[in-house]
C-alpha positions as CSV (number, residue, x, y, z in Angstrom):
1,M,53.1,13.1,-47.7
2,K,56.4,14.2,-46.0
3,K,55.7,17.4,-44.4
4,T,52.6,16.5,-42.5
5,T,53.1,15.6,-39.4
6,G,55.7,19.4,-38.7
7,L,52.3,20.8,-39.8
8,I,50.7,19.1,-36.9
9,L,53.2,19.6,-34.9
10,L,52.5,23.3,-34.9
11,G,49.0,23.1,-34.2
12,A,50.1,21.1,-31.5
13,V,52.4,23.6,-30.0
14,C,49.8,26.4,-30.9
15,V,47.3,24.6,-27.9
16,A,49.5,23.3,-25.5
17,F,50.5,27.0,-25.3
18,L,47.5,28.3,-25.2
19,S,46.5,25.8,-22.2
20,G,49.8,26.5,-20.5
21,C,49.6,30.1,-20.1
22,S,46.3,33.3,-20.8
23,D,46.9,34.7,-23.6
24,S,44.6,37.4,-25.8
25,R,46.5,36.8,-29.3
26,P,43.4,35.6,-31.5
27,I,43.4,32.2,-33.0
28,L,42.4,31.4,-36.5
29,N,41.6,27.9,-36.8
30,I,42.3,26.5,-40.2
31,Y,41.1,23.1,-41.9
32,N,43.0,22.1,-44.5
33,W,44.5,18.9,-46.5
34,A,47.6,17.3,-45.1
35,D,51.3,19.1,-46.9
36,Y,48.6,21.9,-49.1
37,M,51.1,25.0,-47.4
38,N,54.7,26.3,-46.2
39,P,54.9,26.1,-42.3
40,D,57.0,28.8,-43.1
41,V,54.3,31.1,-44.3
42,L,51.8,30.0,-41.4
43,K,55.2,31.1,-39.4
44,K,54.5,35.4,-40.9
45,F,51.6,35.3,-40.8
46,E,50.8,34.8,-37.2
47,K,53.6,36.9,-36.7
48,E,52.0,39.5,-38.9
49,Y,49.4,39.5,-37.6
50,N,50.2,38.2,-33.5
51,C,48.0,35.8,-34.0
52,H,48.1,31.6,-33.9
53,I,47.4,29.5,-36.1
54,V,45.5,25.9,-35.7
55,L,45.7,23.5,-38.0
56,D,43.6,20.8,-38.7
57,T,43.5,18.0,-41.7
58,F,41.6,15.7,-43.7
59,E,42.0,12.8,-46.4
60,S,39.1,13.0,-48.5
61,N,35.9,16.0,-49.6
62,E,34.0,13.1,-48.0
63,A,36.0,12.8,-44.7
64,M,35.9,16.4,-44.5
65,Y,32.2,16.9,-45.5
66,A,30.8,14.2,-43.1
67,K,32.9,15.6,-39.7
68,L,31.6,19.0,-40.8
69,K,27.6,17.7,-41.3
70,A,28.8,16.2,-37.9
71,G,28.5,18.8,-35.9
72,A,32.2,20.1,-35.5
73,Q,32.4,23.4,-35.4
74,G,35.1,26.7,-34.8
75,Y,36.9,26.4,-38.4
76,D,37.5,29.7,-39.4
77,L,39.3,28.9,-42.9
78,I,38.4,25.4,-45.3
79,F,40.1,23.8,-48.3
80,P,37.6,22.2,-50.1
81,T,38.0,20.8,-53.6
82,S,35.7,23.8,-56.0
83,Y,32.9,20.5,-56.2
84,M,32.3,20.1,-52.7
85,A,32.5,24.7,-52.1
86,G,29.6,24.9,-54.2
87,I,27.6,22.0,-52.3
88,M,28.6,23.0,-48.9
89,E,27.2,26.5,-50.1
90,E,24.2,25.6,-51.4
91,Q,23.8,23.7,-48.3
92,G,24.3,27.4,-46.1
93,M,27.8,25.9,-44.6
94,L,29.5,28.7,-46.5
95,Q,29.7,32.9,-45.8
96,P,30.2,35.0,-48.9
97,L,33.1,37.3,-49.1
98,S,33.9,40.5,-48.9
99,H,36.0,41.1,-51.3
100,E,36.8,44.7,-49.7
101,L,39.1,43.1,-47.6
102,I,41.1,41.0,-50.4
103,P,42.9,43.1,-52.0
104,N,45.3,40.8,-53.8
105,L,42.3,39.2,-55.2
106,G,43.2,40.9,-58.4
107,N,46.0,38.3,-58.4
108,V,44.7,35.2,-59.1
109,D,44.2,34.5,-62.7
110,R,40.8,35.0,-64.0
111,T,41.5,31.5,-66.5
112,Y,41.5,29.1,-63.6
113,L,38.3,30.0,-62.6
114,A,36.2,27.3,-65.1
115,L,37.9,25.4,-63.2
116,T,35.6,26.3,-59.8
117,Q,32.2,25.5,-58.9
118,D,32.8,30.0,-58.2
119,P,33.3,31.9,-60.9
120,Q,32.3,34.8,-60.0
121,M,34.7,34.2,-56.8
122,K,31.3,35.0,-54.2
123,Y,31.7,32.1,-51.3
124,S,35.6,30.4,-52.8
125,I,38.9,32.1,-54.1
126,P,41.3,28.8,-55.5
127,Y,44.1,28.4,-53.8
128,M,46.0,25.4,-55.6
129,I,45.8,23.3,-58.9
130,S,46.1,19.9,-59.1
131,V,46.2,16.8,-61.5
132,T,44.8,13.6,-59.5
133,G,47.9,10.5,-61.5
134,I,49.8,7.5,-59.8
135,G,53.2,7.5,-58.2
136,Y,55.3,4.5,-58.6
137,N,59.5,3.6,-57.3
138,K,60.9,3.2,-61.6
139,A,64.1,1.4,-60.3
140,R,61.9,-1.3,-59.0
141,L,59.3,-1.9,-62.5
142,G,61.3,0.6,-65.2
143,E,59.4,2.3,-67.6
144,L,55.7,1.7,-67.1
145,K,52.9,2.6,-70.1
146,P,51.2,6.0,-68.8
147,T,47.4,3.4,-67.9
148,W,45.1,3.5,-65.1
149,N,45.1,-0.7,-65.7
150,L,48.5,-0.4,-63.9
151,F,46.8,-1.5,-60.8
152,V,46.3,-5.2,-61.9
153,L,49.9,-5.7,-62.9
154,P,50.9,-8.2,-60.9
155,S,54.3,-7.1,-60.5
156,V,52.2,-4.7,-57.8
157,T,50.3,-7.1,-56.2
158,R,49.6,-6.3,-52.7
159,R,51.6,-3.5,-53.0
160,C,50.1,-0.9,-54.6
161,T,47.0,1.6,-53.6
162,L,44.0,3.6,-54.6
163,L,43.2,7.2,-53.4
164,N,40.3,6.5,-50.3
165,D,38.3,8.8,-52.4
166,M,35.0,8.3,-53.3
167,R,35.0,10.6,-56.8
168,E,39.0,10.0,-57.5
169,T,38.9,6.2,-57.9
170,I,35.5,6.1,-59.2
171,G,36.5,7.7,-61.2
172,A,39.9,6.8,-62.5
173,A,38.5,3.8,-63.2
174,L,35.4,6.1,-65.6
175,K,38.6,7.7,-68.2
176,Y,40.1,4.3,-67.8
177,L,36.7,2.7,-70.1
178,G,37.0,6.1,-72.7
179,Y,33.7,7.6,-69.6
180,S,33.5,10.5,-68.4
181,L,34.1,10.9,-64.4
182,N,30.8,13.1,-64.2
183,T,28.7,10.5,-66.0
184,T,25.3,9.6,-64.8
185,S,24.7,6.7,-66.4
186,D,24.5,3.4,-64.9
187,A,25.2,1.5,-67.7
188,E,29.1,3.4,-67.5
189,L,29.1,3.4,-63.9
190,A,27.8,-0.8,-63.1
191,A,31.1,-0.8,-66.3
192,A,33.7,1.3,-63.5
193,Q,32.2,-0.5,-60.1
194,Q,33.5,-4.2,-62.2
195,V,36.8,-2.2,-63.2
196,L,37.2,-1.1,-59.0
197,I,36.3,-4.5,-57.6
198,G,39.1,-5.7,-60.2
199,W,41.8,-3.2,-59.5
200,K,41.0,-3.8,-55.4
201,K,41.6,-7.6,-56.0
202,N,45.5,-7.1,-56.1
203,I,45.6,-3.7,-54.5
204,A,47.0,-3.2,-50.4
205,K,44.0,-0.5,-49.9
206,F,42.7,2.3,-50.6
207,E,44.6,4.5,-48.7
208,V,46.2,8.7,-48.9
209,E,48.5,9.5,-46.5
210,E,49.8,5.6,-45.0
211,A,50.2,5.2,-49.0
212,L,52.6,8.2,-49.7
213,R,55.0,6.8,-46.3
214,G,54.8,3.6,-47.9
215,L,56.6,4.1,-51.5
216,S,59.3,6.7,-50.1
217,S,60.0,3.6,-47.9
218,D,59.4,0.8,-50.1
219,E,56.9,-1.1,-48.5
220,F,54.7,0.4,-51.7
221,L,55.7,0.2,-55.4
222,L,52.3,1.7,-56.9
223,V,50.3,4.6,-55.4
224,H,47.4,6.6,-56.7
225,A,48.1,10.1,-56.0
226,Y,48.1,13.8,-56.1
227,N,50.6,15.5,-58.4
228,G,52.4,17.3,-55.8
229,D,52.3,14.7,-53.2
230,I,54.6,12.2,-55.1
231,L,56.5,15.6,-56.3
232,Q,57.0,15.8,-52.5
233,A,58.5,12.3,-52.1
234,M,60.8,12.4,-55.9
235,D,62.7,15.8,-53.9
236,E,64.1,13.1,-50.8
237,N,64.2,9.4,-53.1
238,E,65.3,9.5,-56.1
239,D,63.9,6.1,-57.3
240,L,60.4,7.8,-57.2
241,A,57.9,8.9,-60.3
242,F,55.0,10.4,-62.0
243,L,52.9,9.6,-64.2
244,V,49.6,11.0,-65.4
245,P,47.7,8.1,-67.7
246,E,47.1,8.7,-71.1
247,E,43.1,7.9,-70.7
248,G,42.8,11.3,-68.8
249,T,42.2,12.4,-65.2
250,S,40.7,14.7,-62.6
251,I,41.8,18.8,-62.5
252,A,41.1,20.4,-59.5
253,S,40.6,23.1,-57.6
254,D,40.9,23.9,-54.2
255,D,39.1,27.0,-52.6
256,M,39.4,28.7,-49.4
257,V,36.4,29.3,-48.1
258,I,35.2,30.8,-44.2
259,P,32.6,28.8,-43.2
260,A,28.9,30.2,-41.7
261,S,29.9,28.8,-38.0
262,A,33.3,30.8,-38.1
263,D,33.9,33.3,-35.2
264,Q,37.2,35.1,-36.6
265,V,35.8,36.6,-39.8
266,K,38.2,39.4,-40.5
267,L,41.4,36.6,-39.7
268,A,40.6,34.6,-42.0
269,H,39.4,37.5,-45.1
270,S,43.4,38.5,-43.5
271,F,45.0,35.4,-43.9
272,I,43.2,34.6,-47.9
273,N,44.8,37.6,-48.9
274,F,47.9,37.0,-47.0
275,I,48.1,33.6,-49.1
276,L,47.4,35.7,-52.6
277,D,50.5,37.9,-51.7
278,P,52.8,36.8,-54.2
279,T,56.4,35.8,-52.4
280,N,54.2,34.1,-50.4
281,S,52.2,32.6,-53.3
282,A,55.6,30.7,-54.8
283,E,56.7,30.0,-51.5
284,N,53.5,27.9,-51.5
285,M,54.2,26.6,-54.8
286,E,57.7,25.2,-54.4
287,Y,56.9,24.1,-51.2
288,V,53.7,21.8,-52.1
289,Y,54.5,21.4,-55.6
290,Y,51.3,22.2,-56.6
291,L,50.2,25.6,-59.2
292,S,49.1,28.2,-57.8
293,P,46.5,30.1,-60.4
294,N,48.3,32.7,-59.2
295,T,49.9,35.2,-62.2
296,A,52.4,37.5,-59.8
297,G,53.3,34.5,-57.7
298,Q,53.9,32.0,-61.0
299,K,56.4,35.1,-62.4
300,L,58.7,34.3,-59.2
301,V,59.0,30.3,-59.1
302,S,62.0,29.1,-60.2
303,E,62.6,28.1,-63.9
304,E,62.7,24.2,-62.3
305,F,59.1,24.3,-60.5
306,R,58.0,26.3,-64.6
307,N,59.2,23.6,-66.6
308,N,57.9,20.5,-64.7
309,P,55.7,18.1,-66.6
310,A,53.7,16.4,-63.4
311,I,53.4,20.3,-62.6
312,F,52.2,21.9,-66.0
313,I,50.4,18.7,-67.8
314,D,51.1,18.0,-71.5
315,P,48.1,19.3,-72.9
316,K,46.7,16.0,-75.5
317,I,46.3,14.9,-71.9
318,M,44.8,18.2,-70.6
319,G,42.5,17.7,-73.1
320,K,41.2,14.6,-72.1
321,S,40.9,15.3,-68.2
322,E,37.8,16.9,-66.8
323,V,36.9,18.8,-63.4
324,I,34.9,16.4,-61.0
325,R,31.3,18.4,-60.8
326,D,28.9,18.3,-57.9
327,L,26.3,16.1,-59.5
328,G,23.0,16.9,-57.1
329,E,20.9,13.9,-56.8
330,A,23.1,11.9,-58.4
331,N,25.6,11.8,-56.9
332,E,23.9,9.9,-54.8
333,K,25.2,6.8,-58.1
334,Y,28.7,7.2,-57.0
335,T,26.9,6.7,-53.0
336,R,26.5,3.3,-53.6
337,V,28.9,2.1,-55.8
338,W,31.5,3.3,-53.7
339,D,30.0,1.1,-51.2
340,A,29.5,-1.9,-53.5
341,V,33.2,-1.6,-54.4
342,K,34.4,-1.8,-50.6
343,A,32.2,-4.2,-49.5
344,A,33.0,-6.9,-52.5
345,E,35.6,-9.5,-51.8
């Protein structure tokens, strides 16, 4: 993503400053996806609450989860996708939220809670809604049929990428085949595995951040990506475009959660409330190009944002799309498929 460096530097500056002199201001440690928050909004919060924000980033839910399970601590606020938030809550990794500390909770559009694992918002609050699709260089490739099978095109051999994300990428193959991306059928997963192995033969790599930079620099011509990421890149490169495959895709709610080991619990609640403020929500949406389920905030975004078909997806395609769900013990089936795909020649 194009703005990652700036956000990482924000945290780096904070760390460098704190290590160079004594400062009694509290530190809020956030673990989030890259390019997923307006730096100006972060600065406003620091000023208003007289604190420092240190931001660390991850590129997949599984990578974030593995790091935490391996013992990483010190985070006060994390932004997992809802299915992963559900897993973390079941394993005692999260703490319940105090709604009295979040008066802006009323701004959350309740219709989007159906996309979450926690419709009562007991331990998580929806942050942004995203869809997964394909970003491509329209100047080089022309008009493309909106299908997941674009990864076999000879014109993109070794110049295309798939997300390094188990559920998203297996899910893309499942949707291409007409199956649910939450299937537990061994036969359907085996078929998806073969499709993915075929795609793998044509791609350059499984990647997230480098794929987006490569698309912008013309190294890659076609990448599996989230809509907001490609819209950010399109803002700087008119040769790029985004499509949502006609077979359907994954819809995700990324949530705000407070880990059980958080030190700055009250400050984390204040941050959640701050993000739910309509003005801050609108500024965030306009920067990251994702949709926040914030009723009041959506009224403040530009007309261009409201009319963007990559943010407000065609209802017919949305009808074929799904939310990734936690499958309990059946999650292991996806892990086996992913391992087999990664190991395939």
